[in-house]
C-alpha positions in Angstrom: 0.0 -0.1 0.1 2.8 2.4 1.0 4.7 1.5 -2.0 1.9 2.4 -4.4 1.3 5.6 -2.6 4.8 6.7 -3.2 5.2 5.6 -6.9 2.6 7.9 -8.3 3.7 10.6 -10.7 2.2 13.3 -8.4 3.9 12.1 -5.2 5.5 15.4 -4.5 2.1 17.3 -4.8 0.4 14.7 -2.6 3.1 15.0 0.2 3.1 18.7 0.0 -0.8 18.7 0.5 -0.6 16.4 3.4 2.0 18.5 5.0 0.1 21.8 4.6 -3.0 20.0 6.1 -0.7 18.9 9.2 0.5 22.4 9.7 -2.8 24.0 9.3 -4.2 21.5 12.1 -1.2 22.3 14.2 -1.8 26.0 14.0 -5.4 25.6 14.9 -4.6 23.4 17.9 -2.0 25.7 19.2 -4.3 28.7 18.8 -7.1 26.9 20.6 -4.8 25.9 23.5 -3.3 29.3 23.7 -6.9 30.9 24.1 -8.3 28.3 26.4 -5.1 27.1 28.1 -6.1 28.5 31.5 -9.5 27.0 31.4 -8.4 23.7 30.4 -5.8 23.6 33.3 -8.7 24.6 35.7 -10.8 21.7 34.6 -8.0 19.1 35.0 -7.2 20.6 38.4 -11.0 20.4 39.4 -11.2 16.7 38.1 -7.9 15.9 39.9 -9.2 17.4 43.2 -12.5 15.5 43.0 -10.9 12.2 42.3 -8.2 12.6 45.1 
């Protein structure tokens, strides 16, 4: 399966598209964590305190 994926004529284009998608997802995740980082930390602290 992997061999047929890399032997296409458009292999460079496909790899670039996948890389761009991964970069876009990483940027979105970093942005969301930056905006909601404190709140996420509070939620996990709350869960930890109720379990312990």
